[in-house]
N, C-alpha and C positions, 0 to 999 in steps of 0.2 A: 677343049682346055678345060679343067674345074678352076672355075673363078669362086675366090672367097672374099668376102666382105670382110675387113679388119680396119681398125684404128686404135691408136694408143690410147684414147680417151675411153675405150671400153673398160680399160684396167683402173676404175676408180677409186680413190683413196678412200677408207671405211675407219671409223673408230676401232682402236685396238678389240679383238676378242668378238667382232661382229661374226654372226655366224655365216655370213654370205660370203662364199668364196671366191673374191675378186682375182685371186691370183692366178686363177686357170686362163683367164682372158690373154694373159702375157706368155703364160707357158706352152699352151696350146699351139701358137702358130711355132713358136721355138722348138717345141717337140718334133713338129711335121714337118719342118726345114731339116731339122738335125738328122732324122731318119731316113730322109731324101723320100718322103710321101710326096710333099711339096717343095716348091722352092719359090723364090721371091715374084717370079712373073705371075705365079698364082693369084697372088693377092691384089687387091683394089682396095682403095679408100673412099669411103664413104663421105659424104658432104652432109650439110644442112638443105634438106627438100622445101621445096616451095610448099608453104602453110596450108595451100587448099588442098593437098594431098590428105594431111593429118584431120583438117576439120571435115572432110568427107566422111570421115569415121568416128570422129572425137567431136562432142560438142564446142564450139567456140569458146563459151565460157569456162569450160573446164581447162582447154588447152592454153588460153590466155593468162588465164589465173596460175597455171604451171610455169609460163615463160616468164611473167612478172612477179611470180614468187608471191602471190597474194593468196595462194589456197588457203584455207582456214586449219588452224591447227589440229583437229581432228582427222581431216582428209590426208593432211600431211603424215600425220603419225601412221596412217593405215598402211601407205608404202613402203615403210620399214627402212627406210635410207633417209638420211639428213637432208632435206633438199636444199638445194642450192643451184646456183646458174648453170655451173659446170655439170650437176647431174643433170639438170634438163637437157642441155646440149648432148650430152650422151645419149641420150634416150631417143631424141631426134635423130642423130647419126647413125644409132641402131636403125631405125625405119627406114633410112635412106639406105643403109646397106641390105636390108631386104627387098627394096623396092629395087635397086638397081641389080640385084643378085636374079631377081625374076625375068629381066631381060637379058641376062646372059644366060639364065635356064631356058630361055626360047631359043638361043642361038645354038647351045652345048649340050641342051638334054637335062642338064643340072648344074646346079649352083648352091652356095652356101655362105652362111653367115656364122664367124666364130661365135658371136653373142646372138640375142633374139629369142624368140620364143615367150614373148611377154603377154602371155593368154590371160593374167588376171587383171588386164587393164579394160575397164568398161567402158563405154560409149561417154559416161560423165565423171568417172571417177578412177583412180588407181590405186591396187592394192598389193600385198606380198611381193615387193621388190619391183612391181610392174607401172611404168607410168602411162606408156604409150602402146597400143597392141599392134606389135611391127608385122604380123603375118596378115591381119585385118587390114590394115594400111596399104600392104602391098596387093592384096587382093582387088580391093576396090580402084588402087593404082592400074592393074591389069585391065580391068574391064571398063575402066573410064577411056582408055587408049584404044577399048576394043579389041586387044589380044587375047582375051578369054572372055568365054560365057558363063561356063557352069565350071565352078571351083571347089576342089576336096580339101578340105583341112583334115589331115591325119594327125592328132593330138595323141602322142604317146607316155607325154611326161606322167610321172606318178600321179600328179594332182590334176584335178579336173581341169579343162579350159573355161573356166566359168565366164571370165570375160568375154572370151571370143562366142561363146553359147548365147550369151546377152546381145552382142553386137548383132549376130547374124540370125536372131531369133524368128523375125518375119521376114527373113530373106531365102527366096529359095533357089537363088542364082549361087548360094555358097551353103555347101552340105559340111555340119561340122560333126567329126567323129572324135570321141574322147574316151580311152580305156585308160581305166585310173584306179587307185587304190580308193576302196569303199569308204575306209574308215579315216582317209586322210583329209588334209584340207583341201578345200573348202569345206566345213562342215554343213553349211547350207549350199547345196549343188543348184546350179542352174540346170536349164533342160537344153541339152544340146540336139540335134537331129538323131544322133546314135549315141548312147552312153553306153558303156560295158564297164560297170564296177567291179573291182576283184578284192577278193578277201585278203586280208592279211597273210603273208609269207607265200602268197603265189609263188610258185618255182618254175623254172625254164620251160618243161614241158608243157604243164598247163596252160601260161604264159601263150606259149607260140601257138600250140593248137588251136586256141580261141582265133588269134590273130591270123594263122593261115585260113582259117575257115572263114572268117567275116571279109578280110580284105577284097579279096577277088570278087566277091558276090557285089560288094558294095561298088568298087569299081565297074563291074558289068552292068550293075544297075542304074547308077548315077550317070555314067560317060562322061567324066570329067573331062574338059581339055587342060586343065592345069591341077596340079598337087602342090599344098603347103605341109611339109612333113615337120612336126615337132619332135626332136629326138632326145627328149630331157634322158638323162643317164640316171635319174634318182631312184630308177626300179630295181637298182642293185642292192643286195641285202644289208651292207653296211653302210647305206644311206641314212645320214642322221635326220632329214626329213622325210625318209620313205618308210613304207611299212611291208614292201613286197621282200620274196627272197631269191632274185634273180642273179646269176652270176655274170661276170664280164663276158665270157663266152656266150650265154643267153641274151645278152642285152647286143651283142654284134650280130646275132642270127637273125634277131628282130630288124635290125637296120638293114641286114643284105636283102631280107624278105620284102621288105617295104621298097627299097631302091631294085630289087627286080622287077617287082610287079609294074613299078612306075616304066622301067625300061623296056619290059615286054610288050606292055601296051603303049609305048611311044607317048608317054603323057609327061612333060617336062616338070620338074622338082624343084621346089627351092627348100634347104633344110635349115632351120632354126636350132641351135642347140639346146636351149630351154635349161632345166635345173640339173644340179649334179652338186650333193650336198655330201658326200661320204667323209667318213672319220679319215679316210687316207687321201690325201690329195693327189697322189700319184694314180691312184685306181679312178677318181676323176678324170683325169688328162688322158690317161690309158682309154676310157670308156669312151670319151668324144673322140680322139684319135681314132679309134676304130670306125666311127662314122664315116671318115675322111680316107680311111685306107680303103673300106668297102666301096666307096664313090669311086675313087680311081680305078679299082679292079674292075667294076661292072661297065661304068662309062668308057673309060680311056685306055 
């Protein structure tokens, strides 16, 4: 069964006119149930995890400043959301969603988180709508439990996974692969194990040909026993915060290829949804829903 992390706290209230599309977090599960891709039993409700799993990745000073709302104003502004107890609780629960999804993936081959993909969170700071790095926390959780040794993070969000790159910069047990817009945020990139910067307006054919060439070789070289897939849909052409030129169909083909590679190589995978800021809310929800549709088709 496809298990999916979802909690009502994912849809966090924001000031009117905020550019982040929080609505997608409640609309996406509604859409998946409405169309019959999923039903209620597919979803599980994450909780507050043990702090020890978070401070295995993030510095205790930073984490407890978040929890106690004592982060300095400059650091809080970089996050891009008004800092509150509810917001921090949301982020901690999102991380637990990816942790528990990892356990389900070991059992069923794949699991997903309606939210997550918070790849701009560094060891000691957050930025760009990311407070805690859910995939990094879950990766270390798996390794601490002895359930995975070599982990591959496939980050196909339009923005480079700079926080993830920093967290695992000196850690050979986690390979970070980021394929992103060359001229997009972050403007000062970190160094992933493999970075592929893409020119503005990169179309489906160009994007997919690169991915088709790179990913199978990467899996063969690294021999991961677990994959985290950050499947941001901000690669589509009408995304307000992206600069690529992909279609909804191209984005779906991307997801299909990545998940087929996981299935073919019998590598468990967890998907975190990542970014999606299209001018059309329907396109955001449809693009994200495609990832779940593809997962059901390939794995179940």
